[in-house]
N, C-alpha and C positions, 0 to 999 in steps of 0.2 A: 138578594133585600134583607136588610137588615131584620135581625133577630134580638129579642131582648134574652137569650139564651146564651150562656157563657161558659165556656171550658177553658181553665186556665194551662198552660204551658204544663206546670208542674205544681205537685200540692204535697211536698214531703210530710205535712201534718197528719194526713189519711194513713201513711206509714205507721207516724206517729198513735196513732188511735188503736191499731191494730195491736203494735207490742208493747203501748206505753206502759203498761202494770207493769212486763219484765224489765223494760230500761229501767223505770223507777226503782222498783224492787234491786236488781243490781248497781247501780247509780249511789242509791241512799246508802248502800252498803260500802261501798267506795269510800265515798265523803266519811261517813262515821268510823272508817279505818285510821284517818290520818295519814295514810301514804298515798300521795296522789302524783307520786313520778317514779319511775324506774320499780313498781313494786309487783307482786304477784299478780295483778289482772294485766300487764303488760305482756307478762312473761305466757301465761296462760294464752291467752289471745296467739301469740306465735307460735306456740305448741301447736294448738289447734290450725290454725292457718295455714302452717307449713305441712302439717297432716291433711290438709284437705285438698293441695295444693300437688302432694307427693313430692317436695325439697326434703331438704335435711334441715333448713336453716331460714329464718323471719326475722327479720330484724324490724322491729317496729321504729318511724323516723314519724316527727311532725307534721309531713304533708304528701305530697304525691309528687312534687317537684322534687324535695329537696330528695328522694328516692329514686327519682332521675337523675339527679346530680349524681349521689354516692353512688349510684350502681355505674355510674360513666366512669367516675373517681377509679372508681375499686378495680375496674376494667383495664384503666390507662398504666396504673399501678403494676401490671403484670406486662404491660410491654411500653414500657418505657420511651420516651423519643418520639411517639407515632401522636399526630393532633388530628389527622381526619376520620370525622364519623357518618356515615350514609344515611340519612334518614328521611324523610318523606317531607314535602311542605303544605301537606294541607291538613293539618292535625292542630290548629292550633295556637301555633309556638311553644308549647310548652317544652318539645323536646329541645329546640333550640336553645329557649331560656337555659335551659338547665347545660348544655354543652358552652351557650357563653361564661356562664357562671365556673363551669369547669376549665375551663381557656383551652377549649377546644376548637374546632372547625367545623361546620356541618355542611356536606356536600349532599343535596338534594336531588334525591331521585325521583322518577314519572312515578304513577297509579296507574293500578287495573280501570279500566273504565266502571264494568260492574257491581266491583265490591268496593273499590274506594281506596284499596290497599297496596301497600308494596309492592310494585309490579319487579318480580325478582331480577331478568332480564336487564332492565335499569340499572338497579341494584350492582346489578355485576359488573356493568361497563363504566360506573364511579370507581374501581377499586383502583390503588395505588399503593405505591412502596408507602406512602404515607397512614395507609386506612388503620386505623384501630378497630373500629368493631362498624357493622351495621342494626339500627338501632330497627327491631319488627313492632311497628304499633299496632297492635289490635282495635282499628276504629270502628266503632257506634255499633263493637260488640262483635263485627268479623274477626274473623282468624289468620294472620300470614301463615302460610305453608310454610314454619319454621325446618321441618326437617327437609324441605324440599332448597330452601335456602342451604342449608346445610350441607348437601350432597352437591351441588353444584360447588360451591366453595371450594368441598375438598377433590375432587374432579378438578378443578383451578389450580390445587398445590395450594389453596390460600385458607387451612386450617389455622392461620393463625389470627384472623379475622374472628373478635369474639360477638358473637350473637345477644344485643340485650334486647329482652322486652319490653314492650311497655304497654302493662297489661290494664290501666288508670278504665278502658270504657270492655271490660270484657272478664268481668270477675266470673267463675265457673264455666267458661266457654273451655271448650276441646278441640285439640286437633289427633285424628286418629285414635282418640279414645287416652289421649294426655292433654290435662287441663293446661292453661294457660299461666305461663308462668313458671314450669318445668321442664319446658323445651329447648329454651337457650344455655349459655352459660350462667348470668344474672337477669334479673328482672324486678320490673319495680312495678309499684300497684299503688293507688288512687285512693282513701275513703272517703271522698268529700261529698257530703250529705244528699247529693242528686245523683251521685254511681248504684250501680246494682246491690252491693253492699257499702252501705255506706255509713259515717261516723254522725254524732250530732253536731259537730264541727270541722275542723280539719285532722287530717293523720293519713298516714303511708306508713309503705313495708318497701324494704327489699327483701328479695328470695332468692336463695341458692342453694346446687348441694355442693358447691365447691368449700372446700375448708380453708383456704385459702382469701379464697376472696369475702367470702363471710368474716374471718377476722378483721380483714380491711375494712369492710364496711361497716362495723363495730367502732371498731375505732374511730375514721371521721363520720360517724353520727356522732362522736361525745368530744370534740377538738385534737381528736386523732392520739388518744391517749393511749398507753399499753399497758398504764398502771397511773393511779390516780394523780393530778397534776405532772406526769411526765410523757411528753410529746414524741411519739418516735414516730409522726404521718404526717404528712403535711398534707394542708388541703381539708383539713377538720373544719368542725361545724359543733354549731348545739341546735339538736337535730332529734327531741323524744314525740314520742306517742303519750300522752296522760293516760293517769290511770280510768279515767270517765268515759274518753273513747273508745278505749280499748273493754272496760266491760260491757258497753253499748256495743259493740261490734262483737261479740261472743254472744251478746243475747241474740243479734241476729245473723248470724253464720250459718245456724242449723238449719235456717227458712230459704238459706240464698238459691237453693235447686227451685223450692214452689216459687220463687219469686222472679225467679229467671222464668219460668215455664207460663205464669200471669202475663207477663210484657211481651213474648213470645206471640200470645192467643192474640193481644191488642193490635199486634204487628197484622198476623195472619188476618184478619178482621177487615184494616186498612185495605190490606194488598186483593184482597176481594173484591172488595170496591171500586179498585183506581180504575179510570177509564187509560183508553189505551195510549193518550196522550199524556199521561202521569206514569211514572213509572219508580216501584219500590226496587229500592235496592237490594240485589242479591245476595243471601245471604247462603253462605257455605255451611255446610254440614257441620255440625259441632258449636257453632257460632251463637249467641245469646243476641238478644236486643236491649242498646242501653238507650240507643236514640234513633226512634222509627224517622229515616228520612227518605223522601222522595225525592225523585228529577224530575224538572221540568223544564224545558226550552224558555216558558213564561212563566219562571219564577215568582217573580215581581206582581205578577197580576193574579195568582194562584195564592198569593200570601194576602192580599186586598182582598180575592174571594171570600176566603176563610175568614178575615176579620172581618166581614161584614155578615156573617153568620154567626160570630161570636167565638169562634175560635182561635187561641191566640198559637203562634210557632215563634220559633228562630230560626237564624242562619248559623250552622255551623261547617265551616268558618269562613267569613268573609273575605279573607286576606291573607294570601301565600306568603308562607313564613319569608321566602325569599323575597319578599315585595315589601315587607314594613319597614316602615320610613328608617324609623330608630336602629336599623342594623345595613345602611346601605353601604355606610362608611368601613363597614368590618369585612374580614374575610369572610370567604363562604366560595363554593364553584355548584354546577350545574352539569348534568348529567348530561355525555358528547351530544343527545338527541333533544337538550333541552327538556320540557314538562308537559306535551302538550295536551294528554286528560287530566293533567292537574290545572291548568290554565282553562281549558273546555270546560271543566267540571263545576267550578267557583262558582260562578253563576247561575247555577242551575239546582242547586240542593238547598232543601226546605225540611226542617223538621218540626214534625208534631206530636202534638201532646201525647206521651206514653210513659205513664207512672202506676205506683200499683194505688188499689183499689181505685180505679176510674169507674164509673158506673155504666153499665151497659147504655143507657141511655147517653150518656156522654161519647163511646163509641160510636155507636149507631149512627149519632149525629154528624160526625168526625166521616163517616161511612158516608152518609147520603151527603155531604159537603162535596168531598171529592168527585163522587159520581155524579154531582151537576155540575161540576166544572165544565164549561164549554169548549171545546176546541177553538184553534186559532180563523 
């Protein structure tokens, strides 16, 4: 039955309503300073975020895709000649985009059914002499068990393979007490406005505790310079976080855990409301909620049903990277056993509204609609 009630998929303006005064104060002070790039605000955020994650270095960059590309190139600089990077195909194409820009070749591993995260056995089956790195994508706020991945690599005598964390959807998540971003060799974060820690525009960061990787990443984000106008590293680019974004992030960073708890409460209420034929994604201990994703073999019917109830939804992500038309002529390969779970899941996932400052009425309305969705 159609309803006049409307629930948007996201509304970043509500976050601004809560923290707008503090953000405006920081932004106005930044603008009045007359220093809008490569200044104290970016340095401050880099220090604070590195401390929050527990790493030695945070290199602010322009966006999350740049962060991935720079992290990949930094890892490649320590392992010259290798071109293959093992990743998943279900995460929206961002890692593949960065790989292609870095001149590297994606090797697609399968995922676990419940978590939709990298299947470690499948990833290990993809190893070759050409393997440079494995990307651990902490999708939807879930956390890949990087410690287990590292242990398995070492047991195979493959400690030469770098682990790169893609933390774009997992700000504040932990694994065995350690924050994501501190688990692998190097990590990439996005601060796109809808992220758990989001800026007022595009922004990203590369994090690592390796001095050598940090030095390379710093050079690559500024043309490959070792000194002004002296290019010592190939593959550099112009990628800087501006001072306004850094100021905004510095205001929001101390509130990250509270914001994550708010998202988790929304997801818990959805989970309690779901009928047996609609399954929320399993969340491993330590994970956070970025997207509230449910799985249904009748995804399109569920989406239409929720739309009739005035509830906006989205699909993350409808096409596997390996099936994207624009990449079909480019080199890649799949895990030896293929991607059966990835292919089965891609038509079943639906993202529900889950954002900061949702009203109790909105959450209850979504929960009630989920509970009313009929079985086939």
